[in-house]
C-alpha positions in Angstrom: 108.6 85.1 13.8 106.7 87.2 16.3 103.5 85.3 15.4 105.2 82.0 16.1 106.4 83.2 19.5 102.9 84.4 20.4 101.3 81.1 19.3 103.9 79.3 21.5 103.1 81.5 24.5 99.3 81.0 24.0 99.8 77.2 23.8 101.8 77.3 27.0 99.1 79.4 28.7 96.4 77.0 27.6 98.4 74.0 28.9 98.9 75.6 32.3 95.1 76.4 32.8 93.8 73.8 35.3 90.5 72.2 34.6 88.4 71.1 37.6 87.5 67.4 37.1 87.4 64.2 39.1 89.7 61.3 39.9 89.2 58.2 37.7 89.4 55.7 40.5 87.2 55.0 43.6 83.7 56.0 44.4 84.7 59.1 46.4 85.3 60.7 43.0 87.6 63.2 44.5 87.7 66.6 43.0 91.0 67.4 41.3 92.5 70.1 39.1 94.7 69.1 36.1 96.3 71.0 33.3 96.0 70.1 29.6 99.6 69.0 29.5 98.6 66.3 32.0 101.0 67.5 34.7 100.4 66.0 38.2 96.9 66.7 39.4 96.2 68.7 42.6 93.3 68.2 44.9 90.3 70.6 44.3 89.7 72.2 47.7 86.4 73.5 46.5 84.9 70.0 46.1 83.3 69.2 49.4 83.9 65.4 49.4 87.7 65.3 49.5 88.3 69.0 50.4 91.5 69.0 48.4 92.9 65.7 49.6 94.1 63.0 47.1 95.6 59.6 47.7 98.7 58.4 45.9 96.6 56.9 43.1 95.0 60.2 42.4 98.3 62.1 42.4 99.7 59.7 39.8 96.6 59.2 37.7 97.6 61.6 34.9 100.8 59.6 34.2 98.6 57.1 32.3 97.3 59.6 29.7 100.6 59.6 27.8 101.8 56.2 28.8 103.8 54.3 26.2 101.5 51.3 26.6 98.4 53.3 25.6 96.3 51.6 22.8 96.3 54.1 19.9 95.0 52.0 17.0 92.3 49.4 16.7 93.8 45.9 16.5 92.5 42.7 14.9 93.9 39.2 15.2 95.6 38.2 11.9 96.1 34.9 10.1 99.2 34.3 12.2 97.2 34.7 15.4 98.8 38.0 16.4 97.0 41.3 17.1 97.9 43.8 14.4 96.7 47.4 13.8 93.8 47.9 11.4 91.5 50.8 10.4 88.4 51.6 12.3 86.4 50.7 9.2 87.9 47.3 9.1 87.4 46.6 12.8 83.8 47.7 12.8 83.1 45.5 9.8 84.6 42.5 11.6 82.6 43.2 14.8 79.3 43.6 13.0 79.9 40.5 10.9 80.8 38.4 14.0 77.8 39.5 16.0 75.4 38.9 13.1 76.9 35.5 12.4 76.6 34.4 16.1 73.0 35.6 16.3 72.0 34.0 13.0 73.4 30.6 14.0 72.5 30.6 17.7 69.9 33.3 18.5 70.1 36.8 19.7 71.2 35.9 23.3 74.3 34.2 21.9 76.0 37.6 22.0 76.9 38.9 25.5 77.8 42.4 26.7 79.8 43.2 29.8 80.3 46.7 31.1 82.0 48.3 34.2 81.5 50.4 37.2 84.1 52.8 35.9 81.9 53.9 33.0 80.2 57.3 33.1 76.4 57.4 33.6 76.1 58.2 29.9 78.1 55.2 28.8 76.4 52.9 31.2 73.0 54.0 30.0 74.0 53.8 26.3 75.6 50.3 26.7 72.4 49.0 28.2 70.4 50.5 25.4 72.9 49.1 22.8 72.5 45.6 24.2 68.7 45.7 24.1 68.1 47.9 21.0 71.0 47.3 18.7 71.9 43.7 19.6 68.5 42.8 21.1 70.2 40.4 23.6 69.2 39.8 27.2 72.7 39.0 28.2 74.2 42.2 29.6 75.7 42.7 33.0 78.7 44.5 34.6 81.5 44.1 37.0 79.6 45.8 39.8 78.0 42.4 40.2 81.3 41.5 41.9 81.2 44.7 44.1 77.9 46.2 45.3 75.3 43.6 44.3 74.7 42.2 47.8 74.5 45.5 49.5 72.2 46.8 46.7 69.8 43.8 47.0 69.7 44.1 50.8 69.0 47.8 50.7 66.1 47.3 48.3 64.7 44.6 50.5 65.0 46.6 53.7 64.5 50.2 52.6 62.9 50.0 49.1 65.8 51.7 47.4 69.6 51.3 47.0 71.8 54.3 47.4 75.1 53.3 49.0 75.3 56.1 51.5 71.8 57.7 52.0 73.5 60.7 53.5 76.5 62.9 52.7 80.0 61.7 53.8 80.3 64.9 55.9 77.7 63.4 58.3 80.2 60.7 59.3 82.3 63.3 61.1 79.4 64.0 63.5 78.6 60.4 64.4 79.3 59.6 68.0 79.9 55.8 67.3 80.6 54.1 64.0 80.7 50.4 63.3 82.7 49.7 60.2 82.2 46.1 59.0 84.6 44.7 56.4 85.9 48.0 55.1 89.5 49.4 55.0 89.1 53.0 53.7 92.5 53.9 55.0 93.9 52.0 52.0 91.0 51.8 49.5 89.9 55.5 49.7 92.2 57.4 52.0 90.6 60.8 51.7 87.5 59.4 53.3 89.4 58.9 56.6 89.3 62.6 57.3 85.7 62.2 58.4 86.5 59.3 60.7 89.3 61.3 62.2 87.0 64.3 62.8 84.5 62.0 64.5 87.3 60.7 66.8 88.5 64.3 67.4 85.0 65.1 68.6 85.1 62.2 71.0 83.7 59.6 68.7 84.3 55.8 68.9 85.3 53.7 65.9 84.6 50.0 65.9 86.0 47.9 63.1 84.9 44.3 62.3 87.5 42.6 60.1 89.6 39.4 60.2 92.7 41.6 59.6 94.2 44.3 61.7 94.2 46.7 58.7 95.4 50.3 58.8 91.8 51.3 59.4 91.5 48.7 62.2 94.7 50.1 63.8 93.0 53.5 64.0 89.9 52.0 65.8 89.4 52.0 69.5 87.8 48.5 69.2 88.7 45.8 66.7 86.4 42.8 66.4 88.7 40.2 64.6 86.0 37.8 63.4 86.5 34.5 61.6 85.9 35.0 57.9 82.3 34.2 56.9 80.8 34.7 60.3 79.4 38.3 59.8 75.7 37.4 60.2 76.4 35.6 63.5 78.4 38.7 64.7 75.5 41.1 63.9 73.0 38.6 65.4 75.0 38.6 68.6 75.1 42.3 68.8 71.3 42.5 68.2 70.8 39.9 70.9 72.7 42.0 73.5 70.9 45.2 72.4 67.5 43.6 72.9 68.5 41.8 76.2 69.9 45.0 77.7 67.0 47.3 76.7 69.1 49.4 74.3 66.8 49.3 71.2 64.6 52.2 70.1 61.2 50.7 70.7 59.3 53.8 69.5 61.2 53.8 66.2 60.6 50.1 65.7 56.9 50.5 66.4 56.4 53.6 64.2 58.8 53.2 61.3 59.5 49.4 60.8 57.9 46.0 60.2 59.0 42.4 60.8 60.8 43.1 64.1 59.3 40.1 65.9 60.6 37.6 63.4 64.1 39.1 63.5 63.9 39.2 67.3 63.1 35.5 67.5 66.2 34.7 65.4 68.4 37.1 67.5 67.3 35.2 70.6 69.3 32.2 69.4 72.6 34.2 69.2 73.5 34.4 72.8 77.0 35.8 73.4 78.9 32.7 74.3 77.5 30.9 71.2 78.5 33.9 69.0 82.0 33.9 70.5 82.4 30.2 69.5 81.2 30.9 65.9 83.0 34.2 65.3 86.1 34.1 67.6 85.1 37.5 69.0 85.1 37.6 72.8 81.9 38.1 74.7 83.3 41.2 76.4 84.1 42.8 73.1 80.6 42.0 71.8 79.1 43.6 74.9 81.3 46.7 74.6 80.4 47.2 71.0 76.7 46.7 71.6 76.6 49.1 74.5 78.6 51.8 72.7 76.1 51.7 69.8 73.1 51.4 72.1 74.0 54.4 74.3 75.2 56.7 71.5 73.2 59.8 70.7 74.2 59.3 67.0 75.6 56.2 65.4 76.4 54.8 62.0 76.7 51.2 60.7 78.7 51.0 57.5 79.5 47.8 55.5 81.7 47.1 52.6 83.0 44.1 50.7 84.0 42.0 53.7 80.5 40.8 54.6 79.1 41.4 51.1 81.3 39.3 48.8 80.0 36.1 50.2 77.5 33.4 49.1 75.4 34.8 52.0 76.3 38.4 51.3 72.7 39.7 51.1 71.9 38.0 54.5 75.0 39.5 56.0 74.1 43.0 54.8 70.5 42.6 56.1 71.8 41.5 59.5 73.7 44.7 59.9 70.7 46.7 58.6 68.6 44.9 61.4 71.1 46.4 63.9 70.6 49.9 62.4 66.8 49.6 62.4 66.7 48.3 66.0 68.7 51.3 67.1 66.5 53.7 65.1 69.4 55.0 63.0 68.1 55.3 59.4 66.8 58.8 58.8 68.1 60.2 62.1 70.5 63.2 62.0 74.2 62.2 61.8 73.2 58.5 61.9 72.2 55.7 59.6 73.2 52.6 57.7 75.3 52.8 54.6 77.3 50.6 52.2 80.6 52.0 51.0 80.6 51.8 47.2 83.9 50.8 45.7 84.2 51.6 42.0 84.3 55.1 40.6 80.7 54.9 39.2 79.6 51.8 41.1 76.5 53.7 42.1 75.5 55.2 38.8 76.7 52.2 36.9 74.1 50.0 38.5 71.2 52.4 38.1 70.7 52.9 34.4 70.6 49.6 32.6 73.9 47.7 32.7 72.5 45.1 35.0 70.9 42.0 33.6 67.6 42.6 35.5 67.4 46.4 35.2 66.3 49.3 33.0 67.2 53.0 33.5 66.2 54.7 36.7 66.8 51.5 38.7 63.6 50.0 37.2 63.1 46.2 37.1 63.2 44.9 33.5 60.3 42.5 34.3 58.0 45.4 35.3 55.5 46.0 32.5 55.1 49.7 33.3 58.9 50.2 33.4 59.3 48.4 30.1 56.6 50.5 28.5 58.1 53.8 29.8 61.6 53.0 28.5 60.3 51.6 25.2 58.7 55.0 24.6 61.8 56.9 25.3 63.8 54.6 23.0 61.2 54.6 20.3 60.8 50.9 20.1 58.0 48.5 20.9 57.9 47.2 24.5 57.9 43.6 23.1 61.3 44.3 21.5 63.0 44.8 24.9 64.5 41.5 26.0 63.7 40.1 29.5 66.2 39.5 32.3 69.6 38.0 31.3 72.4 36.3 33.2 74.3 37.9 36.0 78.0 38.6 35.3 79.4 35.4 36.8 76.7 33.2 35.1 77.4 35.0 31.8 81.1 34.4 32.2 80.4 30.7 33.0 78.5 30.4 29.7 81.4 31.7 27.5 82.1 29.2 24.7 78.8 27.5 25.5 75.6 29.4 25.0 77.5 32.6 24.7 79.4 32.6 21.4 80.5 36.3 21.1 81.2 38.8 23.7 81.6 42.6 23.7 83.3 44.0 26.8 84.0 47.6 27.9 86.3 48.3 30.9 85.9 44.8 32.5 89.1 42.8 32.9 87.4 39.6 33.9 90.6 37.5 33.3 91.8 39.0 36.6 88.7 40.0 38.5 86.4 36.9 38.0 86.4 34.1 40.6 87.7 30.8 39.6 89.5 32.8 36.9 91.2 29.9 35.1 87.8 28.4 34.2 86.6 31.8 32.9 89.7 32.3 30.8 89.2 28.8 29.3 85.6 29.8 28.4 86.8 33.0 26.8 89.3 31.1 24.7 86.5 28.9 23.3 84.5 32.0 22.2 83.9 32.4 18.5 84.6 36.1 18.9 85.8 38.4 21.7 85.9 42.2 21.4 87.4 44.4 24.2 87.4 48.2 24.5 90.2 49.4 26.8 93.0 51.8 27.3 95.7 49.2 27.6 96.2 45.6 26.5 94.9 44.1 29.7 94.8 40.3 30.5 91.4 40.2 28.9 92.2 42.3 25.9 95.2 40.0 25.2 92.8 37.2 24.5 90.5 39.3 22.2 90.0 38.9 18.5 89.5 42.7 18.3 90.7 45.4 20.6 89.4 48.9 20.5 91.4 51.9 21.8 89.2 54.0 24.1 89.5 57.5 25.3 90.5 57.9 29.0 88.8 59.7 31.9 90.4 63.1 31.2 89.7 62.9 27.4 85.9 62.8 27.5 82.9 64.5 29.1 80.3 62.8 31.2 78.7 62.5 34.7 79.5 60.1 37.5 77.5 59.3 40.7 79.7 59.0 43.8 79.1 56.9 46.9 76.7 59.4 48.4 74.4 59.5 45.4 75.9 62.8 44.3 75.8 63.2 40.5 78.9 65.1 39.4 80.4 66.3 36.2 83.7 64.9 34.9 85.1 67.5 32.5 87.3 66.9 29.6 90.9 68.2 30.1 92.3 67.4 26.7 91.2 65.6 23.5 92.1 61.9 23.1 95.1 60.9 20.9 94.6 60.9 17.2 92.8 57.7 16.2 91.3 57.0 19.6 87.5 57.0 20.0 85.4 57.4 23.1 83.2 54.5 24.2 80.1 56.5 23.3 81.4 57.0 19.7 82.2 53.3 19.5 78.7 52.2 20.7 77.0 54.6 18.3 79.2 53.6 15.4 78.6 49.9 16.1 74.9 50.4 16.4 74.9 52.0 12.9 76.9 49.0 11.5 74.2 46.7 12.9 71.5 48.7 11.1 70.1 50.3 14.3 71.9 53.7 14.0 68.6 55.7 14.0 68.3 54.9 17.7 71.8 56.2 18.5 72.0 59.7 17.1 73.4 62.3 19.5 75.1 65.6 18.8 77.1 65.4 22.0 77.4 63.6 25.4 74.9 66.0 27.1 72.2 64.8 24.7 72.8 61.3 25.9 72.5 62.5 29.5 69.3 64.3 28.7 67.8 61.1 27.3 68.9 59.2 30.4 67.1 61.9 32.5 63.8 61.1 30.7 64.3 57.4 30.8 64.9 57.6 34.6 61.9 59.8 35.3 59.6 58.2 37.9 62.1 55.5 38.7 63.8 54.9 42.1 66.9 56.6 40.8 65.2 59.6 39.3 67.7 61.9 37.5 65.0 63.9 35.6 65.6 67.1 37.5 69.4 66.9 37.2 71.0 69.0 34.5 74.7 69.6 33.7 74.1 73.3 34.6 72.6 72.4 38.0 75.6 70.1 38.7 78.0 73.0 37.9 76.1 75.4 40.2 75.9 73.1 43.2 79.1 70.9 43.1 76.8 68.0 42.2 73.1 67.0 42.7 71.9 64.2 44.9 69.3 61.9 43.4 66.3 61.5 43.6 65.7 64.8 41.9 62.3 64.6 40.1 62.2 68.0 38.5 64.4 70.9 37.7 63.0 73.0 40.5 63.9 70.3 43.0 67.2 70.8 44.9 68.0 67.1 45.1 67.9 64.8 48.2 71.1 64.7 50.3 69.5 62.6 53.0 67.0 59.8 52.5 64.5 58.3 54.9 64.0 61.4 57.1 60.2 60.8 57.1 59.4 57.5 55.4 60.9 54.7 53.3 60.0 54.1 49.7 58.4 50.7 50.4 54.7 49.8 49.9 54.0 50.5 53.6 56.3 53.4 54.0 58.2 51.4 56.7 61.6 49.8 56.7 61.7 46.0 56.9 63.5 43.8 59.3 64.6 40.4 58.0 65.0 37.2 60.0 68.7 36.3 59.1 70.4 33.1 60.3 74.2 32.6 59.9 75.1 29.8 57.6 78.6 28.3 57.0 80.5 29.5 53.9 80.2 27.4 50.8 83.6 26.0 51.5 85.4 25.9 54.9 88.8 24.6 55.9 89.3 20.9 56.4 92.3 18.5 56.7 93.3 18.9 53.1 92.8 22.7 52.9 93.3 23.8 56.5 93.3 27.6 56.2 90.8 30.3 55.3 91.7 32.4 52.2 90.3 35.9 52.0 91.1 38.6 49.4 91.1 42.4 49.2 92.9 45.6 48.1 96.1 47.4 48.9 96.8 51.1 48.9 98.8 51.5 45.7 96.8 49.3 43.3 93.3 49.4 42.0 90.8 46.8 40.8 92.5 44.4 38.3 95.6 46.6 38.2 95.5 47.1 34.5 96.2 50.8 35.0 97.9 51.1 38.4 100.5 48.4 37.7 101.8 50.5 34.9 102.7 53.5 37.2 106.2 53.2 38.5 105.7 54.9 41.8 102.7 52.6 42.6 104.6 49.5 41.5 107.4 50.4 43.8 105.0 50.6 46.7 103.3 47.3 45.8 105.3 45.5 43.1 103.9 42.0 43.8 101.0 40.4 45.7 102.0 39.1 49.1 100.2 36.3 51.1 99.8 37.5 54.7 100.4 34.8 57.4 100.4 35.1 61.1 103.8 34.4 62.7 102.5 31.2 64.3 101.0 30.0 61.0 104.3 30.8 59.3 106.2 28.8 61.9 103.8 25.8 61.6 104.3 25.7 57.8 108.0 26.5 57.9 107.6 29.8 56.0 110.1 32.6 55.8 109.2 36.2 55.3 109.8 37.1 51.6 110.0 33.5 50.2 107.7 32.5 47.3 105.2 29.8 47.8 102.2 28.2 46.1 98.7 28.6 47.5 96.4 25.9 46.4 92.6 25.5 46.5 90.2 23.1 44.8 90.2 25.4 41.8 93.9 25.9 41.1 97.2 27.3 42.4 99.1 30.6 42.3 102.4 32.0 43.5 102.9 34.7 46.1 105.6 36.1 48.4 105.1 35.4 52.1 104.5 38.4 54.3 104.6 37.5 58.0 102.4 39.8 60.1 100.5 39.8 63.4 97.8 41.7 61.5 96.1 38.5 60.3 94.3 35.7 62.2 96.3 32.5 62.6 93.7 30.5 60.6 93.5 33.0 57.7 95.6 34.0 54.7 95.0 37.3 53.0 96.0 38.0 49.4 95.3 41.2 47.3 93.6 40.6 43.9 95.1 43.2 41.6 97.4 40.9 39.7 96.9 38.4 36.9 98.4 35.3 35.4 100.4 33.1 37.9 100.0 35.8 40.6 96.2 35.8 40.3 94.5 35.0 43.6 91.2 34.8 41.7 92.4 31.5 40.2 91.8 30.3 43.7 88.5 32.0 44.8 85.2 30.3 44.9 82.4 31.1 42.3 79.6 30.0 44.7 76.9 32.6 44.3 74.6 34.4 46.7 71.1 33.2 45.7 69.7 36.7 45.5 72.5 39.1 44.4 74.5 36.5 42.4 77.6 37.8 44.1 80.5 35.3 44.1 82.2 34.2 47.4 85.5 36.1 47.0 86.0 36.5 50.7 86.0 32.9 52.0 87.4 29.6 50.7 89.7 26.9 51.9 93.4 26.9 51.0 96.6 25.0 51.7 100.3 26.0 51.4 102.8 24.3 49.2 106.5 25.1 49.4 108.1 25.5 46.0 110.0 22.4 44.9 108.3 20.3 47.5 
């Protein structure tokens, strides 16, 4: 009896020991401490990004670990068309047979793979290897194509490398002036706001460019409420004023950049009264913003999804980079340009091979030297590695056509894809769909096979946050009996496909160590990053080319990783959105996030406290627009675009432009705003135009 009591006491002690790990949600990757019994997490004050702060999503994250909706058994669609539990052996046999059949009939590229920006670095790396070595398909991409692809492409064009923030978040607190374009961190990543608040406490000025008066915009001293889709014109107008009024850094431009004269010639056409007509932002506000930036000792220009999720997203991002370069900000202390990464591993997830055009280390898949290096690491012939595949939206557009079978991990495309009804229709025409997930998401509901995956606190791995800091996500508890990690799933599937010899690892750290070798010499060089070094330093910033190297918190201090060592200006002209309002669809529709929900909502909509805060998506209308269309606050209406319709409750607010409707995208089915959004793609990044399309209002029963 005494032994039983002691065992019970020891178990209680073990469950009360807090493990330092990281939040499963946004790219801040806030440090948190959580006990094995999955009690409410607390912020980890030792982690220097969030300094102990958590948002409501972080506080409630552990509730999902033991949620009654958790998937605990593999499921396969039976003869009656219902998903029913089966053994792992049965499900792996079914997947392998389906993939072999599709490829035998239609070629290797008939099988597609879709990953996610929530996957650890190890999983992202291994999924890319699985597609190219086990399946030997070119068609792999990830949901970050809907998030960071425009900013990434712009950064590579201008700076030669893409790291969302090329400086630590702590530098924000010391910036004298900050221009925040299309970002709402007060709701999307609240712990980041401490740095903007410190900047203001030090006398700093925050300028927010956004069609909505968001919570972030309410905290700004200057709000530029631009018309959706006019970001490049806004930036061009600011650059025009800076040049006209002698506020540019001519020495920096001369010594550290190239292409300025071409950009200057375009900026000359964006005189302030023209920009006011295009953007709706008054000349006086433009001048105030330009002079604040031009006269500041230190300044930052930060962009997010507002300007980037457009069919001209790369051009928009480049137009703001032009501003930063003209002011001499990149590489200067407490200054610079940065793009705020959204998803938890949106940075690492795009560096190591999930993207259709990339290999590990942020290498181009069409670069012969890169292919040879990675082939040697993988132990295959260079000729075996497929070439570039289709971007996420193009791959989704091929479902049921060229793509016959699909394997997806952590990508709920039935909610997150633009023109979602078309994508769902394609998925329903697939010969085979396999989804690995924690819950039966809208995408998993359509699958032929569903695999129950371990959650964030049930596995080891590394993540790379928005600053390029590689961190360690530690396991708190083992997964439920019968649940496998995605790494186990990938390796087991590779074995069933006869390629298991390339996927033999004793543990997750071995996967990371192979990633290190594969990334060596690439733009995102992790070769000097070890788990031990991460532990000792609260993370390591890439590039880190050898184990003696401390990592690189700040990029561009002396040069840029371009062929000339200089940053590049680009001549960017504003172009209309792919679809603008007209007599039939008279309003702009734009989308975004709310505080209590995250991404497709497959996790956060299952947490009672979060659902109480944001139970349903609301369509925000300005009071004058509501009056014009006879709308009452709280009534349910249809919004209709050329792609479909969806139902939303009306929210009347002065925080939105009269010509614009805003709807959050975290819901599916008849509340899915992505049934309405436009799949027009940026020609470079292949980013869909989530932020701008034309919409009309229909009263229910009309």
